[in-house]
Backbone as ProteinMPNN parsed JSONL, in Angstrom:
{"seq_chain_A": "MDYIVPISEARGMLPESIKKILHIGKRLIITRNGRAEAVMISPEELETLEIKADNKLLQSIVRAEEDIKAGRLYSHKDVFKNV", "coords_chain_A": {"N_chain_A": [[-7.361, -129.527, 145.01], [-4.831, -131.344, 143.586], [-2.246, -133.597, 144.634], [1.06, -134.673, 143.996], [3.121, -137.465, 144.184], [6.104, -139.45, 144.216], [6.186, -143.032, 143.859], [7.842, -144.21, 145.743], [7.801, -142.435, 147.904], [5.081, -142.442, 148.464], [4.569, -144.923, 149.601], [5.546, -144.693, 152.221], [3.957, -142.747, 153.32], [1.279, -143.41, 153.428], [-0.903, -143.549, 155.432], [-1.18, -140.772, 156.095], [-1.743, -139.745, 153.597], [-4.21, -140.911, 152.999], [-5.808, -139.632, 154.909], [-5.684, -136.985, 153.924], [-6.95, -137.323, 151.474], [-9.531, -138.175, 152.245], [-10.452, -136.226, 154.11], [-9.739, -133.672, 153.256], [-10.195, -133.656, 150.632], [-8.457, -133.988, 148.526], [-6.749, -135.289, 145.634], [-4.525, -137.976, 145.156], [-1.827, -138.359, 143.188], [0.156, -140.839, 142.055], [3.424, -141.381, 141.08], [5.787, -142.997, 138.887], [9.035, -143.075, 137.919], [8.68, -140.449, 137.065], [6.267, -140.444, 135.693], [2.72, -140.584, 135.704], [1.207, -143.189, 137.487], [-0.827, -144.16, 139.081], [-3.903, -143.157, 140.709], [-5.259, -141.973, 143.688], [-8.411, -141.598, 145.113], [-11.244, -140.266, 146.951], [-13.922, -142.338, 148.271], [-16.393, -141.11, 147.812], [-15.871, -139.377, 145.678], [-15.265, -141.248, 143.716], [-17.761, -142.508, 143.469], [-19.257, -140.376, 142.447], [-17.962, -139.991, 139.972], [-18.555, -142.451, 138.774], [-21.337, -142.285, 138.552], [-21.601, -140.089, 136.834], [-20.484, -141.214, 134.586], [-22.344, -143.048, 133.818], [-24.738, -142.67, 131.737], [-27.462, -143.309, 131.543], [-28.236, -143.66, 134.23], [-27.676, -141.085, 135.183], [-29.535, -139.547, 133.738], [-31.846, -140.586, 134.85], [-31.648, -139.683, 137.474], [-31.839, -136.925, 137.037], [-34.478, -136.794, 136.048], [-35.833, -137.664, 138.343], [-35.248, -135.591, 140.124], [-36.631, -133.532, 138.837], [-39.24, -134.497, 139.134], [-39.511, -134.3, 141.907], [-39.356, -131.498, 142.267], [-41.68, -130.793, 140.911], [-43.573, -131.823, 142.535], [-44.425, -134.42, 142.266], [-44.73, -136.88, 144.03], [-44.697, -139.884, 146.0], [-45.83, -141.684, 148.802], [-44.256, -144.178, 150.87], [-46.13, -146.025, 151.686], [-48.127, -145.683, 149.725], [-46.835, -146.608, 147.428], [-46.434, -149.315, 147.965], [-48.936, -150.382, 148.568], [-50.504, -152.184, 147.126], [-49.118, -154.493, 147.051]], "CA_chain_A": [[-5.986, -129.482, 144.543], [-4.169, -132.644, 143.58], [-0.831, -133.591, 144.96], [1.785, -135.692, 143.242], [4.275, -138.008, 144.896], [6.629, -140.68, 143.637], [5.733, -144.243, 144.548], [8.71, -144.472, 146.903], [7.296, -141.617, 149.014], [3.687, -142.824, 148.751], [4.584, -146.081, 150.498], [5.796, -144.284, 153.597], [3.004, -141.749, 153.816], [-0.065, -143.867, 153.112], [-1.94, -143.089, 156.37], [-1.392, -139.331, 155.949], [-2.36, -139.522, 152.287], [-5.624, -141.276, 153.105], [-6.464, -138.538, 155.632], [-5.828, -135.847, 153.006], [-7.946, -137.678, 150.464], [-10.864, -138.256, 152.843], [-10.889, -135.048, 154.863], [-9.465, -132.412, 152.56], [-10.733, -133.794, 149.287], [-7.407, -133.963, 147.512], [-6.417, -136.519, 144.912], [-3.109, -138.319, 145.219], [-1.315, -138.921, 141.949], [1.391, -141.564, 142.359], [4.24, -141.471, 139.874], [6.95, -143.88, 138.81], [9.929, -142.518, 136.895], [8.141, -139.181, 136.594], [5.008, -140.604, 134.962], [1.588, -140.994, 136.538], [0.935, -144.624, 137.482], [-2.092, -144.438, 139.769], [-4.531, -142.025, 141.381], [-6.122, -142.329, 144.82], [-9.489, -140.639, 145.332], [-12.17, -140.663, 148.014], [-15.056, -143.146, 147.797], [-17.444, -140.219, 147.326], [-15.494, -138.91, 144.344], [-15.417, -142.403, 142.828], [-19.191, -142.673, 143.223], [-19.656, -139.282, 141.558], [-17.433, -140.297, 138.64], [-19.314, -143.579, 138.228], [-22.671, -141.792, 138.184], [-21.443, -139.251, 135.638], [-20.14, -142.074, 133.454], [-23.526, -143.849, 133.48], [-25.685, -141.689, 131.213], [-28.83, -143.736, 131.872], [-28.447, -143.339, 135.641], [-27.678, -139.624, 135.31], [-30.836, -139.082, 133.252], [-32.835, -141.003, 135.839], [-31.524, -138.747, 138.611], [-32.387, -135.634, 136.601], [-35.947, -136.935, 136.037], [-36.293, -137.737, 139.732], [-35.195, -134.231, 140.685], [-37.74, -132.788, 138.236], [-40.457, -134.981, 139.794], [-39.543, -133.715, 143.259], [-39.687, -130.07, 142.127], [-43.06, -130.687, 140.443], [-44.464, -132.374, 143.552], [-44.871, -135.77, 141.906], [-44.145, -137.738, 145.057], [-45.567, -140.909, 146.552], [-45.348, -142.21, 150.08], [-43.887, -145.595, 150.889], [-47.398, -146.758, 151.775], [-48.794, -145.629, 148.409], [-46.098, -147.419, 146.47], [-46.526, -150.744, 148.277], [-50.264, -150.755, 149.092], [-51.082, -153.304, 146.358], [-48.137, -155.6, 146.977]], "C_chain_A": [[-5.383, -130.88, 144.65], [-2.769, -132.51, 144.154], [-0.189, -134.832, 144.38], [2.981, -136.141, 144.055], [4.794, -139.227, 144.149], [6.212, -141.883, 144.481], [6.571, -144.53, 145.791], [8.274, -143.649, 148.119], [5.903, -142.043, 149.43], [3.623, -143.99, 149.72], [4.683, -145.656, 151.959], [4.78, -143.329, 154.167], [1.552, -142.13, 153.538], [-1.116, -143.399, 154.121], [-2.231, -141.585, 156.245], [-2.101, -139.015, 154.632], [-3.847, -139.833, 152.333], [-6.39, -140.184, 153.843], [-6.693, -137.346, 154.713], [-6.929, -136.115, 151.985], [-9.354, -137.625, 151.057], [-11.339, -136.942, 153.433], [-10.685, -133.728, 154.138], [-9.98, -132.46, 151.132], [-9.684, -133.73, 148.186], [-7.317, -135.313, 146.813], [-4.92, -136.734, 145.03], [-2.722, -138.984, 143.908], [0.04, -139.54, 142.265], [2.152, -141.762, 141.052], [5.341, -142.51, 140.021], [7.784, -143.368, 137.64], [9.342, -141.265, 136.243], [6.836, -139.261, 135.828], [3.914, -141.089, 135.899], [1.322, -142.486, 136.366], [-0.427, -144.945, 138.095], [-2.604, -143.147, 140.407], [-5.386, -142.574, 142.513], [-7.131, -141.207, 144.997], [-10.381, -141.147, 146.444], [-13.283, -141.532, 147.429], [-16.183, -142.281, 147.229], [-17.137, -139.724, 145.918], [-15.62, -140.038, 143.327], [-16.886, -142.601, 142.471], [-19.695, -141.606, 142.246], [-19.198, -139.558, 140.133], [-18.204, -141.441, 137.987], [-20.701, -143.147, 137.779], [-22.585, -140.97, 136.906], [-21.136, -140.084, 134.402], [-21.331, -142.903, 132.977], [-24.638, -142.904, 133.043], [-27.127, -142.035, 131.566], [-29.168, -143.388, 133.328], [-28.535, -141.834, 135.848], [-29.013, -139.042, 134.844], [-31.946, -139.432, 134.235], [-32.822, -140.066, 137.05], [-32.114, -137.399, 138.251], [-33.914, -135.693, 136.584], [-36.513, -136.974, 137.452], [-36.286, -136.36, 140.384], [-36.311, -133.361, 140.125], [-39.065, -133.197, 138.871], [-40.592, -134.373, 141.188], [-39.955, -132.257, 143.187], [-41.147, -129.873, 141.733], [-44.058, -131.263, 141.44], [-45.007, -133.753, 143.229], [-44.178, -136.769, 142.829], [-45.18, -138.734, 145.555], [-44.968, -141.403, 147.862], [-44.986, -143.679, 149.922], [-45.141, -146.455, 150.906], [-48.098, -146.814, 150.419], [-48.123, -146.575, 147.419], [-46.351, -148.904, 146.695], [-47.905, -151.2, 148.744], [-50.873, -151.949, 148.366], [-50.142, -154.501, 146.267], [-48.482, -156.672, 147.981]], "O_chain_A": [[-5.436, -131.508, 145.708], [-2.186, -131.426, 144.152], [-0.806, -135.893, 144.284], [3.756, -135.324, 144.553], [4.023, -139.953, 143.522], [5.925, -141.752, 145.671], [6.052, -145.04, 146.784], [8.373, -144.125, 149.25], [5.572, -142.013, 150.615], [2.732, -144.049, 150.568], [3.99, -146.195, 152.822], [4.74, -143.118, 155.379], [0.693, -141.256, 153.425], [-2.152, -142.887, 153.699], [-3.39, -141.172, 156.283], [-2.951, -138.127, 154.569], [-4.654, -139.097, 151.766], [-7.506, -139.842, 153.45], [-7.774, -136.758, 154.718], [-7.735, -135.238, 151.678], [-10.268, -137.086, 150.434], [-12.505, -136.578, 153.278], [-11.405, -132.764, 154.397], [-10.177, -131.422, 150.5], [-10.008, -133.443, 147.033], [-7.754, -136.337, 147.339], [-4.142, -135.78, 145.006], [-3.235, -140.049, 143.566], [0.963, -138.845, 142.692], [1.605, -142.241, 140.059], [5.763, -142.849, 141.126], [7.294, -143.247, 136.517], [9.483, -141.047, 135.039], [6.342, -138.238, 135.355], [4.161, -141.91, 136.783], [1.224, -142.985, 135.245], [-1.098, -145.889, 137.675], [-1.858, -142.19, 140.614], [-6.145, -143.524, 142.324], [-6.775, -140.029, 145.028], [-10.296, -142.309, 146.839], [-13.556, -141.471, 146.23], [-16.85, -142.677, 146.273], [-18.024, -139.658, 145.068], [-16.04, -139.804, 142.193], [-17.22, -142.833, 141.309], [-20.466, -141.903, 141.333], [-19.966, -139.376, 139.189], [-18.474, -141.405, 136.786], [-21.187, -143.594, 136.74], [-23.401, -141.135, 136.0], [-21.492, -139.696, 133.289], [-21.326, -143.404, 131.853], [-25.392, -142.397, 133.874], [-27.925, -141.144, 131.858], [-30.253, -142.885, 133.617], [-29.379, -141.361, 136.608], [-29.558, -138.144, 135.487], [-32.88, -138.653, 134.426], [-33.875, -139.708, 137.577], [-32.812, -136.79, 139.061], [-34.577, -134.763, 137.045], [-37.556, -136.38, 137.723], [-37.213, -136.008, 141.113], [-36.881, -132.543, 140.847], [-39.921, -132.348, 139.121], [-41.686, -133.977, 141.591], [-40.808, -131.817, 143.957], [-41.785, -128.911, 142.161], [-45.266, -131.195, 141.212], [-45.96, -134.205, 143.863], [-43.189, -137.406, 142.465], [-46.381, -138.465, 145.536], [-43.75, -141.521, 148.001], [-45.373, -144.328, 148.95], [-45.212, -147.481, 150.23], [-48.599, -147.863, 150.014], [-48.802, -147.264, 146.658], [-46.471, -149.669, 145.738], [-48.032, -152.306, 149.269], [-51.69, -152.661, 148.949], [-50.372, -155.417, 145.477], [-47.781, -157.68, 148.073]]}, "name": "protein", "num_of_chains": 1, "seq": "MDYIVPISEARGMLPESIKKILHIGKRLIITRNGRAEAVMISPEELETLEIKADNKLLQSIVRAEEDIKAGRLYSHKDVFKNV"}
């Protein structure tokens, strides 16, 4: 669940807002004159959004998960034995 606050309130409640974002998983939408100006999200949510935006990376993750399910795995030793 997102929560929306005007910028004037956001200034005074920054520490509490960060706790909500990190521990409860909420997004903070900061408004100015009733319009959204900025959004604060957790680092984990940002990482997820970045991965979803990178189609090449997302496809690579899907292939890796398929390899794991199919048992196509190599040990660290196997990968670097000829290096």
